[in-house]
C-alpha positions as CSV (number, residue, x, y, z in Angstrom):
1,M,1.8,14.8,18.2
2,N,0.1,11.7,19.8
3,F,-0.7,8.3,18.0
4,L,-4.1,9.3,17.3
5,Q,-3.0,12.7,15.8
6,Q,-0.2,11.2,13.6
7,A,-3.0,8.4,12.3
8,F,-5.3,11.0,11.5
9,R,-2.8,12.8,9.8
10,F,-1.8,9.9,7.8
11,Y,-5.2,9.2,7.0
12,I,-5.9,12.3,5.4
13,N,-2.4,13.0,3.5
14,S,-2.3,9.5,2.3
15,S,-5.5,10.1,0.5
16,L,-7.5,7.3,2.2
17,H,-10.3,10.0,3.1
18,V,-10.6,11.4,-0.6
19,A,-10.6,7.6,-1.8
20,L,-13.8,7.1,0.7
21,A,-15.2,10.0,-0.9
22,V,-15.0,9.0,-4.4
23,V,-16.3,5.4,-3.6
24,S,-19.2,7.0,-1.8
25,F,-20.2,8.9,-4.8
26,T,-19.8,5.9,-7.0
27,M,-22.2,4.3,-4.6
28,V,-24.9,6.9,-5.1
29,T,-24.9,6.4,-8.8
30,F,-25.2,2.7,-8.4
31,L,-28.4,3.6,-5.9
32,N,-29.8,6.4,-7.9
33,F,-29.9,4.2,-11.1
34,N,-30.8,0.9,-9.3
35,L,-27.5,-0.5,-10.9
36,K,-26.1,-3.6,-9.1
37,A,-22.5,-2.6,-7.3
38,G,-20.0,-5.2,-7.8
39,S,-17.1,-5.5,-5.4
40,N,-14.5,-5.2,-8.4
41,I,-15.5,-1.8,-9.3
42,L,-15.6,-0.3,-5.8
43,V,-12.3,-2.0,-4.7
44,F,-10.6,-0.6,-8.2
45,V,-12.1,3.0,-7.5
46,F,-11.0,3.0,-4.0
47,F,-7.4,1.8,-4.6
48,S,-6.7,3.7,-7.9
49,T,-7.9,7.1,-6.0
50,V,-5.1,6.4,-3.4
51,V,-2.6,5.8,-6.3
52,A,-4.0,8.8,-8.3
53,Y,-4.1,11.4,-5.8
54,N,-0.7,10.5,-4.3
55,F,0.9,10.5,-7.5
56,V,-0.7,14.0,-8.4
57,K,0.0,15.6,-4.9
58,Y,3.7,14.0,-4.3
59,F,5.4,13.1,-7.7
60,S,6.8,16.3,-8.2
61,L,7.9,16.6,-4.4
62,L,9.5,13.4,-4.5
63,K,11.6,14.1,-7.5
64,V,13.3,17.0,-5.6
65,Q,13.2,15.9,-2.0
66,R,14.3,12.1,-2.7
67,E,17.1,11.8,-0.1
68,T,15.2,13.9,2.7
69,I,11.7,12.5,2.8
70,T,9.9,12.1,6.0
71,T,8.8,8.7,7.8
72,E,5.2,9.6,6.8
73,M,6.1,10.4,3.3
74,K,7.8,6.8,3.1
75,G,4.6,5.3,4.4
76,I,2.6,6.9,1.8
77,V,4.9,5.8,-0.9
78,M,4.5,2.4,0.5
79,L,0.8,2.4,0.6
80,S,0.5,3.5,-2.9
81,L,2.8,0.8,-3.9
82,V,0.7,-1.7,-2.1
83,S,-2.6,-0.3,-3.3
84,L,-1.2,-1.1,-6.9
85,I,-2.0,-4.9,-6.3
86,P,-5.7,-4.7,-5.6
87,L,-5.7,-2.3,-8.3
88,V,-4.2,-4.3,-11.1
89,M,-6.2,-7.5,-9.8
90,T,-9.6,-5.8,-10.1
91,L,-8.7,-4.2,-13.3
92,N,-8.0,-7.6,-14.9
93,A,-11.5,-8.6,-14.2
94,M,-13.2,-5.6,-15.9
95,T,-15.0,-5.8,-19.2
96,L,-13.3,-4.4,-22.2
97,E,-15.4,-1.2,-22.6
98,T,-14.7,-0.6,-18.9
99,F,-11.0,-1.0,-19.1
100,L,-10.9,1.2,-22.3
101,F,-12.8,4.0,-20.5
102,I,-10.4,3.7,-17.5
103,V,-7.3,4.0,-19.7
104,C,-9.0,7.3,-20.9
105,L,-9.4,8.6,-17.2
106,G,-5.8,7.3,-16.6
107,I,-4.4,9.2,-19.4
108,L,-6.2,12.5,-18.4
109,T,-4.9,12.0,-14.8
110,L,-1.2,11.5,-16.0
111,L,-1.4,14.7,-18.2
112,Y,-2.6,16.4,-15.4
113,V,1.0,16.0,-13.7
114,L,3.1,15.1,-16.7
115,P,3.6,17.3,-19.8
116,L,2.5,15.9,-23.1
117,L,5.8,17.1,-24.9
118,P,8.9,18.3,-23.5
119,K,8.8,22.1,-22.7
120,T,5.1,22.0,-22.7
121,K,2.7,22.7,-19.8
122,N,0.7,19.8,-17.8
123,L,-2.8,20.1,-17.4
124,R,-2.7,21.5,-14.1
125,D,-0.5,24.4,-15.0
126,V,-2.6,25.5,-17.9
127,S,-4.3,28.9,-16.8
128,G,-8.0,28.2,-15.6
129,L,-8.2,24.6,-16.3
130,K,-7.3,22.7,-13.3
131,I,-10.6,22.8,-11.6
132,F,-12.4,21.5,-14.6
133,V,-10.1,18.5,-15.1
134,I,-10.8,17.5,-11.5
135,A,-14.5,17.6,-11.8
136,L,-14.2,15.6,-15.4
137,V,-12.2,12.8,-13.7
138,W,-14.5,12.7,-10.6
139,T,-17.5,12.8,-12.8
140,G,-16.3,10.0,-15.2
141,T,-15.2,7.9,-12.3
142,T,-18.4,8.2,-10.3
143,V,-20.8,8.4,-13.0
144,G,-19.3,6.8,-15.9
145,L,-17.8,3.6,-14.6
146,P,-20.9,2.3,-12.9
147,F,-22.7,2.5,-16.3
148,F,-19.8,0.7,-18.1
149,E,-19.3,-2.1,-15.4
150,T,-22.9,-3.0,-15.6
151,D,-23.0,-3.1,-19.5
152,Q,-25.4,0.2,-19.5
153,G,-22.5,2.1,-21.2
154,N,-24.9,2.7,-24.3
155,T,-27.1,4.7,-22.1
156,L,-24.8,7.5,-21.0
157,L,-25.9,9.5,-23.8
158,D,-29.6,9.3,-22.7
159,T,-31.0,12.6,-21.8
160,E,-31.5,11.6,-18.1
161,T,-28.0,10.3,-17.7
162,I,-26.5,13.3,-19.2
163,Y,-28.4,15.5,-16.9
164,Y,-27.3,13.3,-14.0
165,A,-23.7,13.7,-15.1
166,S,-24.0,17.4,-15.5
167,S,-25.4,17.7,-12.2
168,R,-22.3,15.6,-10.5
169,F,-19.8,17.7,-12.8
170,F,-20.9,21.1,-11.5
171,L,-21.5,19.8,-8.0
172,I,-17.7,18.6,-8.0
173,I,-16.8,22.1,-9.1
174,A,-18.6,23.6,-6.4
175,L,-17.0,21.1,-3.8
176,T,-13.4,22.0,-5.1
177,I,-14.1,25.8,-4.1
178,P,-13.2,25.6,-0.8
179,F,-9.7,24.1,-1.9
180,E,-9.4,26.7,-4.4
181,I,-9.9,29.6,-1.5
182,R,-7.7,27.7,0.8
183,D,-4.6,27.6,-1.6
184,T,-4.9,31.1,-2.9
185,K,-1.7,32.2,-1.3
186,L,0.1,29.2,-2.6
187,D,-1.1,28.9,-6.0
188,S,1.2,30.5,-8.6
189,P,-0.5,33.5,-10.0
190,Y,-0.4,32.1,-13.7
191,L,-2.8,29.2,-12.7
192,K,-5.6,31.8,-13.0
193,T,-7.7,29.8,-10.3
194,L,-11.3,31.3,-9.8
195,P,-10.2,33.3,-6.3
196,Q,-7.3,34.9,-8.3
197,W,-9.4,35.7,-11.3
198,V,-12.6,36.9,-9.7
199,G,-11.8,37.1,-6.1
200,I,-12.8,35.2,-3.1
201,T,-16.3,36.9,-2.8
202,N,-17.2,36.3,-6.2
203,T,-15.9,32.8,-6.1
204,K,-18.2,31.8,-3.3
205,V,-21.1,33.6,-5.4
206,I,-20.1,31.2,-8.3
207,G,-19.8,28.4,-5.9
208,V,-23.5,28.8,-4.7
209,L,-24.9,29.1,-8.1
210,L,-23.2,26.2,-9.2
211,S,-24.7,24.4,-6.4
212,L,-28.1,25.6,-7.2
213,L,-27.7,24.9,-10.9
214,S,-26.4,21.3,-9.8
215,L,-29.8,20.7,-7.9
216,V,-32.0,22.0,-10.8
217,I,-30.3,19.6,-13.2
218,L,-30.6,16.8,-10.7
219,V,-34.4,17.4,-10.6
220,L,-34.6,17.6,-14.3
221,S,-32.6,14.1,-14.5
222,G,-35.5,12.4,-12.9
223,E,-34.6,12.6,-9.1
224,D,-37.2,13.7,-6.6
225,L,-36.6,16.9,-4.5
226,A,-36.6,15.1,-1.3
227,S,-35.5,16.6,2.1
228,P,-32.1,14.8,1.8
229,Y,-31.1,16.3,-1.3
230,I,-32.1,20.0,0.1
231,L,-30.1,19.4,3.2
232,L,-27.0,18.0,1.4
233,Y,-27.0,21.0,-1.0
234,L,-27.6,23.3,2.0
235,L,-24.4,22.0,3.6
236,V,-22.4,22.2,0.5
237,I,-23.4,25.8,0.2
238,G,-22.7,26.5,3.8
239,F,-18.9,25.2,3.5
240,I,-18.4,27.5,0.5
241,V,-19.7,30.2,2.1
242,F,-17.7,29.9,5.3
243,S,-14.5,28.8,3.5
244,N,-11.6,31.2,3.6
245,Q,-7.8,31.3,3.3
246,D,-7.3,30.9,7.0
247,N,-9.3,27.7,7.1
248,T,-7.1,24.5,8.6
249,I,-6.3,22.0,6.1
250,Y,-8.9,19.7,7.8
251,Y,-11.7,22.2,6.9
252,S,-11.5,21.1,3.1
253,A,-9.5,17.8,3.3
254,F,-11.7,16.1,6.1
255,W,-15.2,18.0,6.5
256,V,-15.5,19.1,2.8
257,E,-14.6,15.7,1.7
258,S,-16.9,14.1,4.1
259,L,-19.8,15.2,2.2
260,P,-19.7,12.6,-0.4
261,L,-19.8,9.8,2.5
262,L,-22.7,11.9,4.2
263,W,-24.5,11.9,0.6
264,F,-24.2,8.1,0.4
265,L,-25.5,7.6,3.8
266,A,-28.5,9.9,3.3
267,I,-29.4,8.3,0.0
268,F,-28.8,4.7,1.5
269,I,-31.0,5.4,4.7
270,F,-33.7,7.8,3.2
271,G,-33.5,6.7,-0.6
């Protein structure tokens, strides 16, 4: 494996790419509602995503393989620790409402990995719940945080904003489906993921329907049904339809997670 391949692998495995995806969807919210995007919130979202995702993915592994971790894993741990510095610095600059909202998202993330009580399950291991927890945290981060940070938290209960957040929630579930299909052979049967529960074909149908539902709700929220949205949703549906258990890790971890970046660029350029 040459240097570029190693660097790209580290970029994906260290959650830098997914962090860009979360920041991109956060920026889309700022643009859609004409909110002023402060650097603190974007820096926080990026580095908190790196820390949270690496914690979720590697915490259990590090507990049992502490003595035999690879050089790449050591790099990921170091990156996560360094990421805590800008995370804490920007968190210190947040408003009280934003801070409290972040605490709620943080608790939900911790409970995704750690059980609330001894001998109880974490949220990831509760049958059928995993995909909804992921969508809720992504929606809270990419929709809720921009409103709280711009002192617009009181408008989150407005009909337009509820529609918008619901559209993002269903879109995130749809985008998670290629990952669910990819991991069908790896996930324990008791997790009852969508592919385990209804089969891969029906899961794809559900993903397509959720994408269309997200689009309809987005229009109800007041967004114009402009050509960028049609193309973007068609791409989401395409990735769902062509996903299977034999896709490489980069199909979902790079290409699917590149869609939020493309989403931001399309909205930024075409409005």
